[in-house]
C-alpha positions in Angstrom: 131.1 -40.6 37.7 131.0 -37.4 35.8 129.2 -34.2 36.8 128.9 -30.8 35.0 132.2 -29.4 33.4 134.3 -27.4 35.8 133.6 -23.7 35.9 135.8 -21.0 34.5 136.8 -20.1 38.0 138.0 -23.3 38.8 140.1 -23.9 35.7 143.6 -24.7 36.1 146.2 -21.9 35.0 147.8 -24.3 32.5 147.3 -22.9 29.0 147.8 -25.0 25.8 149.6 -22.5 23.3 150.8 -23.3 19.8 154.2 -23.7 21.1 154.0 -25.4 24.4 152.1 -26.2 27.5 153.2 -23.7 30.0 152.4 -23.2 33.9 151.1 -19.6 34.5 152.7 -20.1 38.0 149.5 -19.8 40.2 149.6 -23.6 40.6 152.7 -25.6 41.6 153.9 -28.1 39.5 152.8 -31.7 40.8 155.6 -33.9 42.5 157.0 -36.7 40.6 155.1 -39.7 41.1 156.7 -43.2 41.2 155.1 -45.3 38.2 155.8 -48.6 37.0 158.5 -49.0 34.6 156.2 -50.0 31.8 154.4 -46.7 31.8 155.2 -43.2 30.5 157.3 -40.8 32.2 156.0 -38.7 35.2 153.5 -36.0 35.1 155.9 -32.9 35.1 157.8 -34.1 32.3 154.6 -34.8 30.2 153.4 -31.1 30.8 156.5 -29.5 29.2 155.6 -31.1 25.9 155.3 -28.7 23.0 153.0 -28.9 19.9 154.3 -28.6 16.2 155.4 -25.1 15.3 152.9 -22.8 14.0 154.2 -22.7 10.5 153.3 -26.3 10.0 149.6 -25.4 10.6 148.9 -24.6 7.1 149.9 -27.2 4.2 152.5 -25.6 2.0 150.7 -27.0 -1.1 147.9 -24.6 -1.0 149.5 -21.9 0.9 151.2 -20.8 -2.3 147.6 -20.9 -3.8 148.7 -22.2 -7.2 146.6 -21.5 -10.6 144.5 -24.3 -12.1 147.2 -24.9 -14.6 149.7 -26.0 -11.9 147.4 -28.8 -10.7 148.1 -32.3 -12.0 146.0 -33.9 -14.5 143.1 -36.0 -13.3 143.5 -39.9 -13.1 140.3 -40.4 -15.4 139.5 -37.3 -17.4 136.1 -38.5 -18.5 135.0 -39.0 -14.8 136.6 -35.5 -13.7 134.1 -32.6 -13.3 134.0 -29.9 -15.6 136.3 -27.1 -14.5 137.4 -29.0 -11.3 140.8 -27.5 -11.4 139.5 -23.8 -11.2 137.2 -25.0 -8.0 140.1 -26.7 -6.3 142.4 -23.6 -7.0 139.7 -21.4 -5.7 139.4 -23.3 -2.5 143.0 -23.2 -2.0 142.8 -19.6 -2.3 140.2 -19.4 0.3 142.2 -21.6 2.9 145.5 -20.0 2.4 144.9 -18.1 5.5 144.7 -21.2 7.6 142.0 -19.7 9.9 139.9 -22.9 10.5 139.9 -24.7 13.7 141.2 -27.8 11.9 144.5 -25.7 11.1 145.4 -25.5 14.5 143.4 -28.2 16.5 143.1 -30.9 13.8 144.2 -34.4 14.7 147.3 -34.0 12.7 148.5 -31.2 14.9 147.9 -32.7 18.5 151.0 -35.3 18.5 154.0 -34.2 20.4 156.9 -33.7 18.1 159.5 -34.2 20.6 158.2 -37.8 21.7 159.7 -40.7 20.1 158.2 -41.6 16.5 156.3 -44.4 17.8 154.7 -42.5 20.4 154.0 -39.5 17.9 152.2 -41.9 15.5 150.2 -43.4 18.6 149.1 -40.1 19.6 147.9 -39.4 15.9 145.7 -42.5 16.2 144.3 -41.6 19.7 143.3 -38.0 18.6 141.5 -39.3 15.5 139.7 -41.9 17.4 138.5 -38.9 19.9 137.6 -36.7 17.1 134.6 -38.9 15.7 131.4 -36.8 16.4 133.4 -34.2 18.4 134.4 -30.7 17.7 138.0 -30.0 17.1 138.2 -27.6 20.1 137.1 -30.5 22.5 139.4 -33.1 21.0 142.4 -30.6 21.3 141.5 -30.1 25.1 141.3 -33.8 25.6 144.6 -34.7 23.8 146.3 -31.7 26.1 145.1 -33.5 29.2 146.2 -36.9 27.7 149.6 -35.8 26.9 150.1 -34.2 30.3 149.2 -37.6 31.8 151.4 -39.6 29.4 149.8 -40.7 26.1 151.7 -43.7 25.2 150.6 -47.3 24.4 152.1 -48.5 27.5 150.5 -45.9 29.7 147.0 -46.2 28.3 147.1 -50.0 28.2 147.6 -50.0 31.9 144.8 -47.6 32.8 141.1 -48.6 33.6 138.6 -46.9 31.3 137.5 -44.7 34.2 140.8 -43.0 34.4 140.5 -42.1 30.7 137.1 -40.9 31.2 138.3 -38.3 33.5 140.9 -37.0 31.0 138.7 -37.2 27.7 135.3 -35.8 29.1 133.5 -34.2 27.3 134.3 -35.9 24.3 131.5 -37.4 22.5 130.7 -41.0 23.6 133.5 -40.6 26.1 132.6 -43.8 28.1 132.4 -45.9 24.9 135.6 -44.3 23.6 137.6 -44.8 26.8 137.2 -48.7 26.7 138.1 -48.5 22.8 141.2 -46.7 23.7 142.2 -49.2 26.3 141.9 -52.1 23.8 143.6 -50.3 21.1 146.6 -49.5 23.3 146.9 -53.0 24.6 147.0 -54.1 20.8 149.7 -51.7 20.2 151.6 -52.6 23.2 151.4 -56.2 22.7 151.6 -56.8 19.0 153.8 -53.6 17.8 156.0 -52.7 20.8 154.1 -49.6 21.6 153.8 -48.4 17.9 150.7 -48.6 15.7 149.9 -51.0 12.9 152.0 -50.0 9.7 149.3 -50.8 7.2 145.7 -50.4 6.3 144.5 -53.7 7.3 146.2 -53.6 10.5 144.8 -50.5 11.5 141.4 -51.4 10.5 141.7 -54.4 12.9 141.6 -52.0 15.8 138.4 -51.7 17.4 136.8 -48.3 16.6 139.0 -47.5 13.5 137.1 -47.6 10.1 138.3 -46.6 6.6 138.2 -42.8 7.0 140.2 -43.1 10.1 142.8 -45.3 8.7 143.4 -43.6 5.7 144.0 -40.4 7.6 146.4 -42.2 10.0 148.3 -43.6 7.2 148.9 -40.2 5.7 149.5 -38.1 8.9 151.5 -41.0 10.7 153.1 -43.0 8.0 153.3 -40.4 4.9 151.5 -42.9 2.8 148.6 -42.0 0.7 146.6 -45.2 0.6 143.3 -43.4 0.1 141.2 -40.2 0.8 140.0 -39.9 4.3 136.3 -38.9 3.7 134.3 -37.5 6.8 131.1 -35.7 6.9 132.7 -32.4 5.6 134.3 -34.0 2.7 131.1 -36.0 1.9 128.7 -32.8 2.1 131.2 -30.6 0.1 132.1 -33.2 -2.8 128.3 -33.4 -3.2 127.4 -29.8 -3.2 130.2 -29.3 -5.8 128.9 -32.0 -7.9 132.2 -33.7 -7.9 130.8 -37.3 -7.0 127.9 -39.6 -7.8 127.2 -41.5 -10.9 128.0 -39.8 -14.2 124.9 -39.8 -16.6 125.7 -40.3 -20.2 126.0 -37.4 -22.5 122.4 -37.0 -24.0 122.1 -37.5 -27.9 119.5 -35.1 -28.4 120.6 -31.5 -27.9 116.8 -30.2 -27.8 115.9 -32.7 -25.1 118.9 -31.8 -23.1 117.9 -27.9 -23.3 114.3 -28.8 -22.2 115.7 -30.4 -19.2 117.8 -27.6 -18.2 115.1 -25.6 -16.3 114.0 -28.5 -14.3 117.5 -29.9 -13.6 119.4 -26.7 -12.5 117.0 -24.3 -10.7 115.2 -27.0 -8.6 118.4 -28.5 -7.7 119.4 -32.0 -6.5 118.3 -33.7 -3.3 121.6 -32.7 -1.3 122.1 -30.2 1.6 120.4 -26.8 1.1 121.3 -23.8 3.2 118.8 -21.5 5.1 119.3 -17.8 5.5 117.2 -16.3 8.4 115.0 -19.2 8.4 114.3 -19.2 4.9 115.4 -21.5 1.9 117.6 -19.5 -0.1 118.7 -22.3 -2.4 115.2 -22.8 -3.8 113.9 -22.9 -7.4 113.1 -19.8 -9.0 111.7 -21.4 -12.2 114.1 -20.2 -14.7 116.6 -21.8 -16.8 120.5 -21.7 -16.2 120.9 -19.9 -19.6 118.5 -17.3 -18.4 120.3 -16.9 -15.1 123.7 -16.8 -16.7 122.5 -14.0 -19.0 121.3 -11.9 -16.1 124.3 -12.7 -13.7 126.9 -12.3 -16.6 125.8 -8.4 -16.7 126.9 -7.9 -13.1 129.9 -8.2 -10.7 128.6 -11.8 -9.8 130.7 -13.1 -12.7 133.7 -10.9 -12.0 136.1 -13.6 -10.8 138.6 -13.0 -7.9 142.4 -13.0 -8.3 144.9 -15.1 -6.6 148.1 -13.8 -4.8 149.6 -13.7 -8.3 147.1 -11.4 -9.8 145.6 -14.4 -11.8 141.9 -14.9 -12.0 140.5 -18.0 -10.4 138.1 -18.9 -13.1 136.8 -17.6 -16.2 133.5 -16.9 -17.7 133.7 -20.1 -20.0 134.3 -21.9 -16.9 131.2 -20.7 -15.4 128.9 -21.5 -18.4 130.4 -24.8 -18.8 130.0 -25.8 -15.3 126.3 -24.7 -15.2 125.6 -26.2 -18.4 127.1 -29.5 -17.3 125.3 -29.7 -14.0 121.9 -28.8 -15.8 122.3 -31.4 -18.7 124.2 -34.2 -16.8 123.2 -33.9 -13.1 124.9 -36.2 -10.7 122.8 -37.8 -8.0 124.2 -37.5 -4.7 126.5 -40.3 -3.1 124.6 -42.2 -0.2 127.7 -42.6 2.1 131.3 -41.2 2.7 132.6 -44.6 1.3 130.8 -43.9 -1.8 132.1 -40.5 -2.0 135.6 -41.8 -1.3 135.3 -44.1 -4.3 134.2 -41.5 -6.7 137.0 -39.1 -5.6 139.5 -41.6 -5.9 138.3 -42.5 -9.5 139.6 -39.1 -11.0 141.3 -36.9 -8.3 145.1 -36.8 -8.9 146.9 -39.1 -6.4 149.2 -36.4 -5.5 146.1 -34.5 -3.9 144.9 -37.2 -1.9 147.2 -36.3 1.2 145.7 -32.8 1.4 142.2 -33.1 0.2 140.7 -34.0 3.7 142.3 -31.1 5.4 141.6 -28.7 2.7 137.9 -29.3 2.5 137.4 -29.8 6.1 138.6 -26.3 6.9 136.6 -25.1 4.1 133.5 -26.7 5.6 134.2 -25.1 8.8 134.6 -21.4 7.6 132.6 -21.0 4.3 130.7 -24.1 3.1 129.0 -24.5 6.7 126.8 -27.6 7.2 123.8 -25.3 7.8 123.6 -21.9 5.9 126.6 -22.1 3.7 127.9 -18.7 3.2 127.8 -18.6 -0.6 128.3 -14.9 -0.8 131.8 -15.3 0.4 132.6 -18.1 -1.7 135.2 -17.5 -4.5 134.1 -20.3 -6.7 130.3 -19.9 -6.3 129.7 -19.6 -10.2 131.2 -23.0 -10.7 129.3 -24.7 -7.8 125.7 -26.0 -8.1 124.8 -25.0 -4.6 126.2 -21.4 -5.4 124.1 -21.0 -8.4 121.1 -22.3 -6.8 121.6 -19.7 -4.1 121.8 -16.9 -6.8 118.8 -18.2 -8.4 116.8 -18.6 -5.4 117.2 -15.2 -4.0 117.6 -13.3 -7.4 120.4 -11.6 -9.0 120.1 -8.3 -7.2 119.9 -9.8 -3.8 122.8 -12.1 -4.5 124.8 -9.1 -5.7 123.9 -7.1 -2.5 124.9 -9.9 -0.3 128.3 -10.4 -2.2 129.1 -6.7 -1.5 128.0 -6.9 2.1 130.3 -9.9 2.4 133.3 -8.1 0.9 132.6 -5.1 3.1 132.4 -7.6 6.3 135.5 -9.5 5.3 137.7 -6.5 6.3 135.9 -6.1 9.7 137.7 -7.2 12.9 135.1 -9.9 13.7 133.3 -11.1 10.5 129.8 -12.8 10.9 129.9 -16.1 13.1 133.1 -17.8 11.9 134.3 -20.5 14.3 137.6 -19.3 15.8 140.7 -21.2 15.4 142.3 -19.4 18.3 143.5 -21.8 21.0 141.9 -21.2 24.4 143.0 -22.1 27.8 142.3 -25.8 28.8 141.0 -27.1 32.1 143.8 -29.6 33.3 142.3 -30.1 36.5 141.2 -33.7 35.7 144.9 -34.6 35.3 145.8 -35.0 39.0 142.4 -36.8 39.5 143.5 -39.1 36.9 147.0 -39.8 38.2 145.4 -40.6 41.6 143.0 -42.9 40.1 145.7 -44.6 38.1 148.0 -44.9 41.2 145.3 -46.4 43.3 144.7 -49.0 40.8 148.2 -49.5 40.3 149.0 -49.8 44.0 146.1 -52.1 44.5 147.2 -54.4 41.4 150.7 -54.5 43.0 149.3 -55.3 46.5 146.7 -57.8 45.6 149.3 -60.5 44.5 151.4 -60.2 47.7 148.2 -60.2 49.8 147.0 -63.3 48.2 150.4 -65.0 48.5 150.5 -64.1 52.1 147.1 -65.5 52.8 148.0 -68.6 51.1 151.3 -69.0 53.2 149.3 -68.4 56.2 146.7 -70.9 55.3 149.4 -73.5 54.6 151.3 -72.7 57.8 147.9 -73.2 59.8 147.2 -76.5 58.1 150.7 -77.8 58.7 150.8 -76.7 62.4 147.3 -78.4 63.0 148.7 -81.7 61.5 151.9 -81.5 63.6 150.2 -81.0 66.8 150.3 -84.0 69.4 147.3 -85.6 70.2 146.4 -85.4 73.8 146.3 -88.6 75.6 143.0 -89.6 77.2 142.8 -90.1 80.9 141.9 -93.6 81.9 140.3 -94.9 85.0 141.5 -98.0 87.0 139.3 -100.2 85.0 140.6 -99.0 81.7 137.7 -97.0 80.8 137.8 -93.4 80.1 137.4 -91.0 82.9 
């Protein structure tokens, strides 16, 4: 059904901006179409929808970049990582600019703020269902088309999957997701009057909604911190930082623990490792963490950055303690996002559950990338196991040169290969096609019962007329026989 994506020259003049969807004037607005009363308003009204204000794109909790002392205490101090407050405050510092794609195109940002609350919540659910294995930029464009078409439970429940395929392509697995969306919309329409389930079990009963998605929906749509939404970014970064995984007991013999340092830290754990220029830059250099800290401590590698208030993000004792803890008591990585969620919820303060997903996802899009993490730009590198492995792998001098180059590049107008958070023009040409398909299906559905009734009446009349027709008398001869 689908061909290649439309070319740039064929793109509609509609642009999806942070404030509104506007028509550039080169295309006339489609005329209002008569739709059934059970579905959403006509197309032109949907195209006037606006997005949340840009001021909401960055969470106020980390825009202030509070220091470690302002963070709440952990739920279970014995399970909390060493110097986790300094790491968390440092990530908040790096995320304060709100320059990640998730800050402007994340699922929490794509609901229409002028729609009724029930429709807003349904749109949050839809955007999350589309976002699985799909980039934020693609999800943002698909939601722009869905909102223009009419993204309500009643409207989507009345659609055939082929109509939604037109609107959400090229979302990953768009054929399967279109059918799943129709089923979820029917459930929301029939069982919740067009709203979404208000609790975690109800959400997880919807086809295509798992624990991660359900927790994020509960936070974004119902403002309820039922759990931490752990996607692939949170899973990866939590393991890189050494925040999750079974906590080994403290060694009783200090000598044996010191002997294990050289093997534990330089080689690293079996978690994601980055590459630079095709070479592994997180490899072992065969030195202990003590030797590395002594060498790095004499350079600017151990000079902490300062937050907006002029306070250092971490201290030298933080770096030494984190390195020692990772070497003596290394945590094996968790095997699944659900295991990561259980570990995080064990110690992370509940007040932070609502923001940690958005915080770490943006961090993973800008600094702690899936491949080739930019450790040279990371403000909490000395507290991170992966960051220390990067320093050890390339050597102190090379690491210091990379950090200085990163600081110089940060002031340039186009730093490295960071994913852009800038909103781009959205191809809206699929919306009129989807409306046409929807109306054709609706017309056929309306006409089919009338046609069937007419055929039944005609057949009934024909049968009645045949029974009422008088029988023709036979002609008889003089002898009474048939002629």
